[in-house]
C-alpha positions in Angstrom: 43.6 -43.9 -34.1 40.9 -41.1 -34.0 41.5 -38.4 -36.8 38.8 -36.0 -35.3 39.8 -32.5 -34.6 40.2 -31.5 -31.1 37.3 -29.6 -29.5 37.9 -26.0 -29.6 37.0 -24.1 -26.3 35.4 -20.8 -26.5 37.7 -18.2 -24.8 36.1 -16.8 -21.5 34.1 -13.5 -22.2 35.3 -10.2 -20.2 33.2 -9.6 -17.2 32.8 -6.1 -18.6 31.1 -7.4 -21.6 28.1 -8.9 -19.5 24.9 -6.8 -19.6 23.5 -5.9 -16.2 19.8 -6.5 -16.0 17.9 -3.4 -15.2 15.6 -3.5 -12.3 11.9 -3.4 -13.4 9.4 -0.9 -11.9 7.3 -3.5 -10.9 5.8 -2.7 -7.5 4.1 -6.0 -6.8 7.0 -7.3 -4.7 6.6 -6.9 -0.9 9.8 -4.8 -0.6 8.9 -2.5 -3.5 5.3 -2.1 -2.2 6.7 -1.3 1.4 9.2 1.3 -0.1 6.5 3.0 -2.1 4.0 2.8 0.8 6.8 4.5 3.1 7.4 7.5 0.4 3.7 8.0 0.5 3.2 8.0 4.4 6.2 10.3 4.7 4.8 12.8 2.1 1.3 12.8 3.8 2.9 13.4 7.3 5.0 16.2 6.2 2.0 17.9 4.4 -0.3 17.9 7.5 0.9 20.4 10.2 -2.1 20.2 12.5 -5.1 17.8 13.0 -8.5 19.2 13.3 -10.0 19.1 16.9 -12.9 16.6 17.6 -16.5 18.1 18.0 -16.2 16.9 21.7 -13.6 15.3 24.0 -13.0 11.4 22.9 -12.3 8.8 25.4 -10.6 5.7 24.0 -10.2 2.5 26.0 -7.1 0.6 24.4 -8.1 -3.0 25.3 -7.3 -6.6 24.4 -7.0 -9.3 27.2 -4.2 -11.0 25.2 -0.7 -9.9 26.1 1.9 -8.6 23.7 -0.4 -7.4 20.9 0.6 -3.7 21.2 -1.7 -1.9 23.5 0.8 0.2 25.3 2.7 0.8 22.2 -0.3 1.9 20.3 -1.5 4.1 23.2 1.7 5.8 23.7 2.3 6.5 19.8 -1.2 7.4 18.8 -1.3 9.8 21.8 2.3 11.2 20.8 1.2 11.8 17.2 -2.1 13.5 18.1 -0.3 15.9 20.6 2.5 16.7 18.1 -0.2 17.6 15.5 -1.5 20.3 17.9 -4.1 18.4 20.0 -4.5 18.1 23.7 -4.2 14.5 24.8 -4.3 12.8 28.3 -3.0 9.3 28.6 -4.3 7.2 31.6 -1.9 4.5 32.5 -4.0 1.8 34.1 -1.4 -1.1 33.9 0.3 -1.6 37.1 3.6 -2.4 35.1 3.6 1.5 34.3 5.0 0.9 30.7 3.1 3.8 29.1 4.5 6.0 31.9 8.0 4.7 31.1 7.6 5.3 27.4 6.5 8.9 28.0 9.2 9.7 30.4 6.9 10.3 33.5 8.1 9.1 36.8 6.0 6.0 38.4 8.2 4.5 40.9 6.6 2.9 43.9 4.7 5.6 46.0 4.4 8.1 43.1 0.8 9.4 43.3 -1.2 8.4 40.1 -4.2 6.5 39.0 -4.2 4.2 42.1 -4.8 7.4 44.3 -7.5 8.6 41.9 -9.7 5.3 42.0 -9.0 3.9 45.4 -8.6 7.1 47.5 -10.5 9.4 45.5 -7.9 12.0 45.0 -8.8 14.7 42.4 -7.0 14.2 38.9 -5.8 17.9 38.8 -3.3 16.8 41.7 -2.1 13.6 39.9 -1.7 14.3 36.1 1.7 15.1 35.1 2.9 16.8 31.6 5.1 14.7 29.3 8.4 16.5 29.2 9.1 15.7 25.5 5.8 16.5 23.9 3.8 19.6 24.6 0.0 19.1 24.9 0.4 15.6 26.2 -0.2 14.7 29.9 -0.3 11.4 31.8 -1.9 10.0 34.8 0.8 7.5 35.7 0.6 4.1 37.1 2.9 2.6 40.0 3.3 -0.9 41.2 0.7 0.2 44.0 -2.0 -0.3 41.3 -1.5 -4.2 41.5 -3.4 -4.4 44.7 -6.3 -2.1 43.4 -8.1 -5.0 42.0 -8.6 -6.5 45.6 -9.2 -3.1 47.2 -11.8 -2.1 44.6 -14.0 -5.1 45.5 -15.3 -3.5 48.8 -15.6 0.1 47.5 -19.0 1.6 46.7 -19.6 2.0 43.0 -16.3 0.0 42.3 -16.9 0.0 38.5 -17.2 3.7 37.9 -14.6 5.3 40.1 -12.4 6.0 37.1 -15.4 7.5 35.1 -16.2 9.8 37.8 -12.8 11.2 38.4 -12.2 11.4 34.7 -15.3 13.2 33.9 -14.8 15.8 36.8 -11.4 16.4 35.4 -12.5 17.0 31.8 -15.1 19.4 32.9 -12.7 21.3 35.0 -10.3 21.6 32.1 -13.2 22.7 29.7 -14.3 25.3 32.1 -10.7 26.5 32.4 -10.4 26.9 28.5 -7.9 23.9 28.1 -10.3 21.3 26.9 -8.9 17.8 26.5 -9.5 16.5 22.8 -8.4 13.0 23.4 -8.1 10.6 26.4 -6.4 7.2 25.7 -6.7 4.5 28.6 -4.2 1.9 28.5 -5.6 -1.3 30.0 -3.9 -4.1 31.6 -3.8 -7.6 29.7 -6.9 -9.0 31.6 -10.7 -8.3 32.0 -10.6 -7.6 35.8 -11.9 -4.6 37.7 -9.2 -2.2 36.3 -10.3 -3.1 32.8 -14.0 -2.7 33.6 -13.3 0.7 35.2 -11.6 1.8 31.9 -14.8 0.5 29.7 -17.0 2.3 32.0 -15.1 5.4 31.8 -14.6 5.2 28.1 -16.8 5.8 25.1 -15.0 4.3 22.4 -12.8 0.9 22.2 -9.5 0.7 20.2 -8.5 -2.9 19.8 -5.0 -3.5 18.6 -5.0 -6.9 16.9 -1.6 -8.7 16.3 -1.2 -10.1 13.1 -1.0 -13.8 14.4 -3.4 -16.6 14.7 -3.4 -16.7 18.6 -4.6 -13.1 18.4 -7.9 -14.1 17.0 -8.8 -16.6 19.5 -9.5 -14.3 22.3 -11.3 -11.7 20.4 -14.7 -13.2 20.8 -14.4 -13.2 24.5 -13.3 -9.6 24.5 -16.4 -8.6 22.3 -18.7 -10.5 24.6 -17.2 -8.6 27.6 -17.7 -5.2 25.8 -21.4 -6.3 25.1 -22.0 -7.2 28.6 -20.5 -3.8 29.8 -22.6 -2.0 27.4 -25.8 -3.7 28.4 -25.3 -3.3 32.3 -22.8 -0.4 32.9 -22.1 1.9 30.1 -24.6 2.0 27.0 -22.4 4.6 25.4 -19.4 2.2 24.8 -18.8 1.3 21.2 -16.0 -0.4 19.2 -15.1 2.2 16.9 -11.3 1.4 15.9 -9.3 -1.6 15.2 -5.5 -1.5 14.5 -3.5 -4.2 13.0 -0.3 -4.4 14.7 3.1 -6.4 13.9 2.3 -6.7 10.4 4.5 -8.4 8.1 3.6 -7.9 4.4 6.0 -10.7 3.3 3.9 -13.4 5.0 0.6 -15.1 4.0 -0.2 -15.3 7.6 -0.3 -11.5 8.3 -2.3 -11.1 5.0 -4.7 -13.8 6.0 -5.2 -12.3 9.5 -5.7 -8.8 8.2 -8.2 -10.1 5.7 -10.3 -11.9 8.2 -10.1 -8.9 10.7 -11.4 -6.6 7.9 -14.0 -9.0 6.9 -15.5 -8.8 10.5 -14.9 -5.3 11.5 -15.1 -3.5 7.9 -14.6 0.2 7.9 -13.8 0.2 11.7 -10.3 -1.2 10.8 -7.6 1.6 10.2 -6.3 1.4 6.7 -2.6 1.4 7.5 -1.4 -1.5 9.5 1.5 -1.2 12.1 4.4 -3.1 10.6 7.1 -5.0 12.6 9.8 -2.5 13.4 12.9 -2.4 15.5 12.6 1.2 16.1 9.2 0.7 17.7 10.9 -1.8 20.1 13.8 0.4 20.7 12.2 3.5 21.6 10.8 2.6 25.2 14.4 1.9 26.3 15.0 5.6 25.6 11.8 6.6 27.4 10.4 7.8 24.2 7.5 7.1 21.8 8.8 5.9 18.2 7.3 9.4 16.9 10.0 11.2 18.9 12.6 8.6 18.7 12.8 8.1 14.9 10.0 10.2 13.2 10.9 9.0 9.6 10.7 5.3 10.4 8.1 2.9 9.1 6.5 2.5 12.6 6.4 6.2 13.3 4.8 7.0 10.0 2.3 4.1 10.4 1.2 5.5 13.9 0.9 9.2 12.3 -1.5 7.9 9.7 -3.5 5.8 12.1 -3.7 9.0 14.3 -4.7 10.9 11.1 -7.7 8.7 10.5 -8.8 8.8 14.0 -8.6 12.6 14.0 -10.4 12.9 10.8 -13.2 10.9 12.0 -13.4 13.0 15.1 -13.3 16.3 13.4 -16.5 15.2 11.5 -18.4 14.3 14.6 -18.3 10.7 13.7 -16.6 7.5 15.0 -14.9 5.0 12.6 
């Protein structure tokens, strides 16, 4: 018979006696770093009431032949940010889908006069440009579905590659003569390298390339750069890649960090410091016919676009490009 004493069990400790670990101030985790960056961007956005005007009108082509990288979103939100900080901005919607027009609450149904009439029929932009009803200082040259046939119609026209350039330069001169100089023009290109995009690149002076932080986004980048080089050599020697913006960035993944590192290694100082994060607010805003800046100005997406616009405006006020 076993004479050993029965094992004594320790009574359970009351829950109230457990010590709760105090969160550390370590900001090295992705969540903590994102929170810290959000606060920093919010403080900076609140501190700056107006951006300085550029030395001269700057004409940006927002281009990337890959779809879904954020061209229209970037065009709309950078334009909105610049306008809300006191600058005069014109958005040229060169995509037949008219998404930029939708996001800025400008009518663009079939038959609505817009960029098609400007480049195919030669109508003056004064008759076609419409104000954005929600943002003072922001105007839009809308695109309707009529623009879908412009690629074919442009083929037989004289000086087919430079029709947008001539219309735009005439309009900019008229505005400046009237004492209402346009500070920034942003041309939203379709996801292709056809005649519409060629027209945009002949009309532009600077190229803004949005690059999605995914592997596939890098594959077509070489072809885009080669096309820009061809246009610079034969049609527009003033064209230059000045700004690269990382979009749909997810700081929690190694993929986004790797793509960002590779892009910065290639384009160096041309890459805007603050990437644009993946954001539900950015995706929601167009369904309310708004930019994310006006839809939710304190969201991470809005603050990131405000910071991107600040960097662009800072370069412009110094008479330099990025």
